[in-house]
ROVEXDO-647755 format. One record per residue (C-alpha): residue in three letters; x, y, z. Coordinates in steps of 0.5 Angstrom, whole numbers, plus 500, padded with zeros to 3 digits. Example, Ala and Ser with C-alpha at 12.3 -4.5 7.8 and 13.67 -1.06 7.14 Angstrom:
2
ALA525491516
SER527498514
% end
This chain:
358
MET500499500
LEU503506497
ALA503513502
PRO498519500
TRP505523498
GLU508516494
GLN501516490
ILE502523489
LEU509523486
LYS507517482
SER500520479
ALA505525477
GLN510521474
ASN505518469
VAL502525467
LEU509527465
PHE510521461
ASN504521458
GLU505528456
GLU512526453
LEU509521450
PHE504524445
ALA508530444
GLN514527441
LEU509522438
ALA505529435
LYS512531432
GLU513525428
ALA507525426
PHE507533424
ASP514531420
GLN510526416
ARG504529415
SER505530407
SER505524406
LEU501519411
GLN494525409
GLY492525417
GLU492531422
VAL495533429
LEU491537434
THR493539441
ASP491533444
ARG489528437
ILE493526432
ASN489522427
ILE492518421
PRO489513417
LEU490506416
THR486505410
THR480508406
LYS475506413
VAL480504418
TRP483510423
LEU489510427
SER487515433
VAL492517439
LEU489521445
LEU492524450
VAL485524456
ARG487529461
GLU483525468
TYR480532472
ASP477532478
ARG470531478
ASP468534485
LYS469541482
LYS465539476
ASN469541470
ASP465543464
LYS473541460
ALA472534462
PRO470530456
PRO464526456
PRO466518458
ASP462515452
SER464521447
LEU472517446
PRO472512442
SER474505446
PRO482504446
ASN486498443
TRP490496451
GLU494492447
LEU498498442
THR498502448
VAL501499453
SER506496446
PHE508503445
LYS510506451
GLN514500451
LEU517503446
LEU518511449
ARG521506455
ALA526501451
ASN528508446
HIS530512453
GLN534506455
TYR538505448
ILE540513448
ALA542514455
MET545507455
PRO553510457
ARG558505452
PRO563502457
PRO569505457
ARG575501453
PRO583501455
SER588505451
ASN591498450
ALA585495448
ARG585491442
PRO581496436
TYR574495435
ILE571495429
SER563496429
GLN559490426
GLU557497421
MET563497418
ARG566489417
GLU559490413
ALA561496410
GLY567497405
ALA569494398
SER566486400
ALA559489401
TYR555486395
SER550492397
THR547496402
ALA541492405
ALA546489411
LEU547496412
LYS540497412
GLN537493417
LEU542494422
GLU540501423
TYR536502429
ASP529507428
TYR529512433
SER521513431
ILE516511436
PHE510513430
ASN513509425
LYS513503429
LEU506505432
LEU504506425
LYS507499423
MET503496429
ALA497498428
ARG497497421
HIS499490422
ILE493489428
ASP488491422
ALA491487417
GLN491481423
GLY484482424
LYS482482416
VAL485476414
HIS483471420
ASN476474418
TRP477471410
LEU480465413
THR474464418
GLU469465412
LEU473460408
SER472455414
LYS465456415
ALA464454407
SER469447407
ILE466441406
ASP472437403
PRO476438405
ILE474440410
LEU479447413
THR481448421
VAL483455422
VAL487456429
LEU491464430
ILE498461434
PRO500466439
SER505471440
LEU508476443
SER510480437
LEU504486434
THR509486429
SER508478426
THR502473426
THR501465424
PHE495462423
ALA495454422
VAL491452416
ALA489444417
TYR486441410
THR483434413
SER477429410
HIS472424413
SER474419408
VAL481418408
PRO487419414
TYR491424409
ASN492432413
TRP495437410
ARG498443415
LEU500450412
ASP503455416
ILE501462414
THR505468417
LEU503475416
SER509480417
ASP509488414
GLY504486410
VAL505481406
ILE502474407
THR508468406
TRP506460407
THR511454403
GLN506451399
LYS504444398
PRO507438396
ASP512441392
GLY515446398
GLN515452394
LEU515459398
MET508463396
SER507470398
VAL501474396
PRO499481398
VAL494482404
ASP488482398
LYS482478400
GLU482474393
ARG489473391
LEU489469398
LEU483466398
GLY484462390
ALA490460392
LEU487457399
LYS483454394
ARG488451390
GLN491448396
ALA485444396
VAL484443389
LEU492440391
TYR490436397
ILE483432393
LEU488430388
LYS493427392
ALA488423396
ILE485420391
ASP492418389
GLN493415396
ILE486411394
ALA488409388
PHE495406391
GLY491402396
LYS485400391
LYS491397387
TRP489402381
CYS495404376
LYS496412375
LEU497414368
LEU497421369
GLU497427374
SER498434371
THR497440377
LEU495444372
PRO490444366
ASN491438362
PRO490439355
SER490432352
LEU485429357
ILE478429354
LEU475432361
MET479437357
LYS478439352
GLN471439353
LYS470444359
LEU471451360
LEU476451365
THR479455370
SER486456373
LEU486452379
ALA483445376
SER487439376
SER486432373
ILE488425373
LEU488419370
ILE488412373
GLU486405371
SER482399375
PRO484392375
LYS479390370
GLY481395365
THR477400367
ARG479408366
LEU478412371
GLU480420368
LEU477425374
LEU478433374
ILE478435380
GLU476443381
TYR474447387
GLY467444390
GLN466439384
VAL470433381
ILE467430374
ALA468424372
SER469420365
ILE469413365
SER472409359
THR474401357
ALA481402355
THR483397350
HIS491398349
SER495400355
LEU497407355
THR503409352
GLU507416351
GLU506416344
ASP498415346
ILE498422351
ASP502425346
THR498425339
GLU489424338
HIS491416338
ARG488415345
PRO482410346
SER475413344
GLN470409347
GLN467413353
SER461411357
ASN458416361
ILE460423365
ILE459423373
THR459430376
LEU460429384
SER459435388
ALA461438395
ALA455437398
SER452430393
ASN452424397
SER448426404
GLY454431404
ALA459425405
GLY463430400
LEU468429394
LEU473422397
SER467419399
GLY463419392
VAL470418389
ILE472412393
LYS464409392
LEU465411385
MET472406384
GLU468401389
SER463399384
LEU468399377
ASN473393381
% end
């Protein structure tokens, strides 16, 4: 329990700290007012993050309510604060003070000459200035605050988009989990692809940092990156769902002793269905043959699988694939949708179709 004079001293220190913090932010924001297109007032800083989202920094002074001061703003007029952001940028000021006020350790006159890392990175052996820029310390508290605010706004958007896609998914089922982190400039989402029909799972770790979304694409392991854009992000994740179905069908065919004749992760014009249907860039295809010689051509798009059943009269060779000498005896075309088969999903329908042809 603090004594009355200690409480008064602590309150005075907090007031001075907040005044200094706001003055520093106002100065840095005023210097960048032409590029940020915001407004800097005596007790308020308004900066647009996007066309619909604004960052407001307020200096709210506590007035004595017993004196009935008319200058005291009503509580309902103040916007709801973001405490996570408030605490973080106060820590930035504290770190700034420590960095500036930290004394350099004394060095004796007979010590070995010290060459800083900046000097070691420079010189004739320097490939570019990128390494030097990473070593520069940004003293601007406002820039760091702006970066954290933009990241929080982008994180909310990406989380809503992933949740929307997860709720609409049937087969494969998408599960989105936000991985806890103490960083306000980097967020990781775990996106899992699963199915009730096969024990085949995929997991993508999607990282949002500096306004760029990155992840490692399956199954080739290619590093992908897209900006914070809904159409491009959801299109890439739908493409991953198509590849998941393709690889799951490959696993199913291997387990049922079917022979895989052709697989294409891109639209393949040599296949029968590819010639009959105008496809999007998300489509993939696979051609498999049963032990009895029945061929099943599967065209995989997001949300549906189109199957073409044919009876082969001879084995498929490279000449058949590259030319038009493919067996043309075709029976029927079946379309399986994600909501078909009593809601069981795409892979369950493919399994039943393969079992009926065995």
